[in-house]
C-alpha positions, -999 to 999 in steps of 0.1 A, spaced: 259 -100 410 245 -73 432 247 -73 470 211 -87 473 219 -116 451 250 -128 470 233 -143 501 244 -178 492 280 -183 480 276 -220 478 289 -232 443 296 -196 430 325 -196 407 348 -168 419 382 -159 405 407 -142 429 433 -121 411 466 -121 428 482 -138 458 495 -116 486 481 -97 516 446 -93 501 443 -122 477 450 -150 502 425 -139 529 399 -133 502 404 -168 487 402 -184 521 371 -165 531 353 -173 499 363 -209 500 350 -211 536 316 -197 524 313 -225 498 324 -207 467 344 -225 440 376 -204 441 403 -202 414 433 -179 421 452 -165 392 486 -149 396 511 -134 372 542 -145 391 555 -181 394 583 -178 419 592 -198 449 571 -177 473 541 -179 450 544 -217 448 545 -219 486 514 -198 489 497 -218 461 505 -251 479 489 -237 511 457 -228 493 455 -260 472 457 -280 504 424 -263 514 408 -272 480 414 -238 462 426 -240 426 456 -219 418 469 -209 384 504 -194 385 521 -175 357 488 -167 340 470 -137 353 455 -127 320 431 -155 312 395 -155 326 388 -190 340 358 -206 324 325 -201 343 338 -172 364 308 -153 379 328 -127 399 364 -115 401 379 -103 435 411 -85 427 442 -74 446 441 -36 446 473 -31 427 461 -49 395 457 -22 369 422 -17 353 435 -22 318 448 -57 324 435 -83 299 418 -103 326 395 -73 333 389 -66 296 378 -102 293 356 -99 324 339 -67 310 332 -85 277 317 -114 296 296 -92 319 316 -104 350 318 -79 379 351 -70 395 354 -63 432 384 -54 454 390 -69 488 375 -37 503 343 -42 483 342 -78 494 346 -68 531 319 -42 527 295 -67 512 302 -94 539 300 -71 569 264 -82 577 271 -119 572 254 -142 596 233 -114 610 263 -94 623 259 -58 635 285 -41 613 307 -13 628 305 20 609 336 30 589 354 63 593 374 64 561 407 82 552 424 87 519 448 112 503 481 114 485 500 117 518 494 113 555 468 85 554 485 61 577 493 87 603 458 102 603 442 67 606 464 59 635 457 92 652 420 86 646 421 51 662 440 66 692 413 92 697 385 67 694 402 44 719 406 74 743 368 78 741 364 42 753 353 28 719 363 -6 706 382 2 673 411 -7 651 431 9 623 426 -13 593 427 -14 555 457 -1 535 476 2 567 484 -35 564 455 -50 586 430 -70 565 395 -55 564 382 -90 559 398 -101 592 383 -70 609 348 -75 595 346 -113 599 368 -119 629 355 -128 664 363 -93 679 334 -69 678 341 -32 671 321 -1 677 337 18 648 366 11 624 393 36 613 399 27 577 428 37 554 419 34 517 442 38 488 431 51 454 435 15 441 412 1 467 386 28 462 386 22 424 375 -14 430 349 -5 458 318 8 441 293 2 468 313 14 498 293 39 519 312 53 549 298 70 580 322 99 573 353 103 551 382 126 543 405 132 514 435 148 531 451 162 500 456 156 463 489 156 443 500 137 412 508 101 422 502 67 407 492 83 374 506 53 355 480 32 372 450 56 369 459 70 335 453 107 344 451 131 373 413 134 367 409 96 370 431 95 401 411 123 418 378 107 409 388 74 425 399 93 457 365 111 456 347 78 458 353 79 496 326 106 499 299 87 481 270 79 503 286 95 535 260 98 563 274 125 586 304 144 573 326 148 542 358 163 556 380 183 532 412 203 533 405 240 531 441 246 516 435 221 488 405 232 468 405 199 448 393 181 479 364 204 484 355 200 447 352 163 453 328 169 482 306 191 460 305 163 433 296 135 458 262 120 461 257 119 499 229 110 523 204 138 533 219 158 561 255 150 555 277 180 560 309 194 544 334 200 571 368 218 564 401 216 583 426 245 581 459 255 598 444 290 601 415 302 622 384 281 614 352 295 600 318 280 608 317 242 599 355 240 601 383 228 625 414 250 627 441 265 649 438 296 670 468 307 692 483 273 693 450 256 701 431 231 679 396 244 677 363 229 665 336 252 649 318 223 632 304 200 658 292 226 683 259 243 690 256 277 673 287 273 653 283 308 639 294 321 673 308 292 693 340 272 692 353 242 712 389 238 723 401 203 715 439 201 721 470 221 719 494 220 689 520 208 714 498 177 719 506 166 683 538 146 677 556 160 658 540 194 657 550 200 620 524 218 600 514 189 578 511 167 609 489 192 627 467 191 595 465 153 599 455 157 635 427 181 626 414 157 599 414 128 625 397 150 650 370 160 625 362 124 618 361 115 655 339 145 663 316 134 635 312 101 653 303 120 685 336 117 704 340 143 733 368 170 731 388 154 760 392 122 740 407 142 710 433 157 734 440 124 751 442 104 719 466 128 703 488 128 734 489 90 734 498 88 696 533 81 685 540 81 647 555 52 629 592 51 622 607 71 592 579 98 594 597 131 602 614 113 631 641 131 651 671 108 652 697 128 671 714 162 676 751 163 667 771 195 672 739 215 676 725 202 643 693 182 643 691 150 621 656 141 610 645 109 591 615 114 568 623 85 545 586 80 541 585 112 520 586 92 487 570 119 465 573 156 460 541 165 479 553 147 510 588 162 507 574 197 504 554 192 536 585 179 554 607 208 542 581 233 553 585 222 589 621 236 593 637 270 588 672 261 577 678 228 561 705 206 546 684 184 524 693 148 515 672 138 484 670 115 455 661 80 444 635 68 419 614 97 406 585 76 393 579 103 366 578 132 390 592 167 383 609 188 409 607 224 398 577 234 419 591 216 450 625 233 447 610 267 439 587 266 470 615 253 493 646 272 480 646 299 508 649 272 535 679 253 519 714 257 534 727 229 511 716 198 493 731 163 491 718 142 462 717 104 460 701 78 438 693 70 402 672 101 393 692 127 413 700 146 381 663 157 378 666 174 412 700 188 405 686 205 373 656 219 392 680 233 419 701 249 391 670 266 378 654 277 410 681 278 437 714 283 419 731 298 450 725 267 472 756 244 474 749 209 460 768 177 465 760 151 439 769 116 451 772 91 423 776 62 446 749 35 450 768 11 473 759 4 509 783 31 521 765 58 501 742 69 529 771 74 553 788 95 527 757 115 523 753 122 560 790 131 563 786 156 534 755 170 550 773 175 583 800 195 564 774 218 549 753 223 581 758 250 607 746 251 644 708 254 645 703 237 611 683 205 604 698 178 582 666 163 567 663 130 548 631 137 527 640 121 494 609 130 473 616 97 455 611 60 459 639 40 475 641 8 454 671 19 433 694 16 464 673 0 492 647 -27 496 622 -1 508 619 33 525 623 16 559 657 3 550 667 37 536 656 54 569 675 28 589 707 34 569 703 72 576 698 67 614 728 43 615 750 69 597 739 96 621 748 74 651 782 69 636 786 107 635 779 110 671 800 80 682 
């Protein structure tokens, strides 16, 4: 079922795998196009039954509690991105010669439906920083007067963006490794892999497979493949990509940029890629102080966003104005308050070691609050690299012993408070212990390096609990 063949969806038997943020829109769109849609879903809880009732009222078949069996006559599967490739449903599909698309692939294939003029995609992936970079990019594009939206893995359906009534000049698209895995024909205008660190290896099976799926974002790029000079693996993915003739590799660096790079010189974000005579010339884009917050990893995000925007032809003033207008989402290295000359910073979104290391690198003297669900991570490298910045550590959560052991090996002189509590008062206790360890000029940093679900519903709730505890300190 190639893209040329699917001009008429009428009567096509399509199975949608999974209810939820991608499955329900996909089922509705396909049903509206005349396809015979069956939704399969592993879960059979109250929420799933309510969602099923809504779809069944439209005429969509729903099969709850059985996501493993391939419905008879299926010609195409459209899957939720989180469904693992080794699921029995996909094994059965492969045996039957049935293709599997994700919702991103479906959106890409439908973008010219009814003679639409599709907006180009500027695509962003990476282990950390995707959402912030996509939001910065959208802000820059808007500052240039372009009709745009931040869509994709950020929580805004690509199907809605592609098929909705609103017309866009360009889309800022966040893509996860899951989404890229199921999007074989995606061809972006320009794309970036911000960084690569071990994550979701249980899903992908290996670091090599994870990196390969991230690298799909470069396939068929037309103008620029943007990579991180400090992360050679991202440049390797560019080298391996099959791109359109004339597409360029463009690096971003926190140092002074070489030709075909964006970087930083004396506190100024500088472009030596999208200028005439880039061997000798450079274009000032913005000041580091225009980036909020101006932490190193966030400046890197800004440079990546600027590179994609410049690849699309955006003027330098729009980069500056867009960065100035951008405010990051909550729980991303957010300054909560100063209490007794100590800064309290919430980076609850730092749910893996790579993100936590970037967060820790932003401050000189830190009392670190860490711990939660490790998801198979190890902490030796993180602790070894960050040890000199640590005034003290407060550990919380189910897998805190793993961090404690790494601290004993690589930072034995740093005082550690190990909190065994998992009740609702645990975060307040952690903040109080951090206050006791901190001295004027220090930063108390919540950068857990772990997932939150052992103690909290999500990282947002964890960050809210931290902020509330800090407010109690200052009351």
